[in-house]
C-alpha positions in Angstrom: 45.3 15.8 88.8 43.1 13.6 86.7 42.5 15.4 83.6 40.1 14.2 80.6 40.8 15.5 77.3 38.1 15.4 74.6 39.7 15.3 71.1 42.6 13.3 72.4 44.2 12.7 69.0 44.0 16.4 67.8 47.4 18.2 67.2 47.3 20.4 70.3 46.2 17.4 72.5 49.0 15.3 71.2 51.4 18.0 72.3 49.7 18.5 75.8 49.5 14.9 76.8 53.3 14.4 77.5 53.6 18.0 79.0 50.9 17.0 81.7 52.2 13.6 82.2 55.8 15.4 83.0 54.0 17.3 85.6 52.6 14.4 87.2 49.0 14.3 86.0 47.0 11.4 85.0 45.5 11.9 81.4 42.8 10.3 79.7 42.1 11.1 76.0 38.8 10.5 74.3 39.2 9.4 70.7 36.9 8.5 67.8 38.9 5.7 66.3 40.6 2.6 67.9 43.5 2.9 65.6 44.5 6.3 67.3 44.8 4.4 70.8 48.7 3.6 70.6 49.5 7.2 69.5 48.0 8.3 72.8 49.7 5.6 74.8 53.1 6.7 73.4 52.2 10.2 74.3 51.5 9.2 78.0 47.6 9.3 77.8 45.2 6.5 78.5 42.9 6.3 75.4 39.1 5.9 75.6 37.1 5.4 72.4 34.0 7.4 72.0 32.4 9.1 69.1 31.0 12.1 70.6 28.9 12.9 67.5 27.1 9.4 67.9 27.0 9.1 71.6 24.4 11.2 73.4 25.6 10.9 76.9 29.6 10.9 77.1 29.7 10.7 80.8 30.9 7.2 81.1 33.7 7.8 78.7 34.8 11.0 80.6 35.0 9.1 83.8 36.3 10.5 87.1 38.4 13.5 86.7 39.5 16.7 88.5 39.3 18.9 85.2 38.1 18.4 81.5 39.5 20.0 78.4 37.7 20.2 75.1 39.9 20.1 72.3 38.0 18.3 69.7 37.2 20.0 66.3 35.6 18.9 63.0 38.8 20.0 61.2 39.4 22.1 58.2 38.3 19.6 55.8 34.8 19.3 57.1 31.7 20.7 56.0 29.4 23.2 58.0 27.2 20.6 59.6 30.0 19.0 61.4 30.9 22.4 63.0 27.6 22.2 64.8 27.8 18.6 65.6 31.4 18.6 67.0 32.6 22.1 67.8 29.2 23.2 69.4 27.2 20.1 70.4 30.5 18.0 71.5 31.3 20.9 73.8 27.9 20.9 75.3 28.0 17.2 75.9 31.1 17.7 77.8 29.5 20.4 80.0 26.5 17.7 80.6 29.0 15.0 81.4 31.1 17.1 83.7 27.9 18.1 85.7 26.8 14.4 85.8 30.3 13.2 87.0 30.8 16.0 89.6 33.7 17.8 87.7 33.8 21.5 88.2 36.7 22.5 86.0 36.3 23.0 82.5 38.8 24.3 80.0 37.8 25.2 76.3 39.8 25.6 73.2 37.8 28.1 71.4 39.0 30.8 68.7 39.5 34.3 68.3 36.9 36.6 66.7 33.8 34.1 67.3 31.5 37.2 67.9 32.4 38.5 64.5 32.1 35.7 62.0 34.2 36.1 58.8 35.5 34.3 55.8 33.5 31.7 53.7 30.3 30.1 54.7 32.0 27.1 56.4 34.3 29.3 58.4 31.5 31.5 59.5 29.5 28.5 60.5 32.6 27.2 62.5 32.9 30.8 64.4 29.2 30.8 65.3 29.4 27.0 66.6 32.3 28.1 68.7 30.8 31.0 70.1 27.6 29.1 70.9 29.6 26.7 72.6 31.5 29.4 74.5 28.2 30.9 75.6 27.0 27.5 76.9 30.0 27.2 79.0 30.0 30.6 80.3 26.4 29.9 81.6 27.1 26.4 82.8 28.1 27.4 86.3 31.1 25.4 86.0 34.7 26.9 86.8 35.5 27.5 83.2 38.3 29.0 81.4 37.9 29.8 77.6 41.4 30.1 75.6 40.7 31.7 72.1 44.0 31.3 70.1 44.8 33.1 66.8 45.6 31.4 63.7 47.2 28.2 64.5 50.7 27.2 63.0 53.0 24.2 63.2 56.1 26.3 64.0 58.3 25.4 66.9 57.0 26.9 70.1 58.8 30.0 71.3 57.5 29.9 74.9 56.4 33.6 74.7 52.9 34.6 74.3 50.4 37.6 74.7 47.4 36.4 76.6 44.4 38.7 77.5 40.9 40.0 76.7 40.3 41.4 73.4 43.7 41.2 71.7 44.7 42.2 68.1 44.2 39.0 65.8 47.5 37.1 65.0 48.9 33.6 64.8 50.4 31.2 67.4 52.2 27.7 67.2 50.1 24.9 68.5 53.1 24.0 70.9 52.6 27.3 72.6 48.8 26.8 72.9 49.5 23.4 74.4 52.0 25.1 77.0 49.4 27.7 77.9 46.8 25.0 78.6 49.2 23.1 80.6 49.6 26.2 83.0 45.9 27.2 82.9 44.8 23.7 84.0 47.1 24.0 87.3 45.7 27.5 87.9 42.1 27.5 89.4 42.4 31.2 89.5 41.9 31.5 85.8 38.4 30.2 86.3 35.9 32.7 84.9 38.1 34.0 82.3 37.8 34.1 78.5 41.2 34.9 77.0 42.6 35.7 73.5 46.2 34.0 72.7 48.7 35.0 70.1 52.4 35.0 70.1 54.1 37.8 72.0 56.9 38.6 74.3 55.8 37.4 77.8 56.9 34.0 79.0 54.1 31.5 79.1 54.1 30.9 83.0 54.3 34.9 83.7 51.5 35.4 81.1 49.2 33.0 82.9 50.0 34.3 86.4 49.1 37.8 85.0 45.7 37.0 83.8 44.8 35.1 86.8 45.0 38.2 88.9 42.3 39.6 86.5 39.9 37.1 87.9 
């Protein structure tokens, strides 16, 4: 497949690029800064510079693909305003670009608990922005899968997760999130699903196959 990833220099995306290349896929990574390009090339992705906050129509950057993945985020150090312009508006721009380019498959990295915003003002805004992005994707008519990880860690991946609807809150290594996304992208049967993701006991391929049967 040809897969375009928005947020191509993010922590999860940088783990995902080599995994997708090993599976034989072509990967394009959308990045904000030219100086990030070499990192993507080393990871096996074709870098394309496009600031999704400043660009109204990102369809040229997205190009032709079999699937797109939204992995962008304003990041923990950003203020509330950028939660709207990146986490929500960027995701919506990718919906519009996918439709314009005839791309039917869209996978989203969201977050657990978006329907119940909590924490300080910035984190509540982040969850609200994610929820609005999720809603836009659910109503887009695209073949979507929304993956909602728990608290992200940089621990080594275990290869075992819990994946399903309305799970108890928990945490998960970014490496395991990337591994789940690689499986989901190859499994169109997961379209139409919104799934929580935390560390667990089920091997990742088995967990993804199990939820595919829920659709």
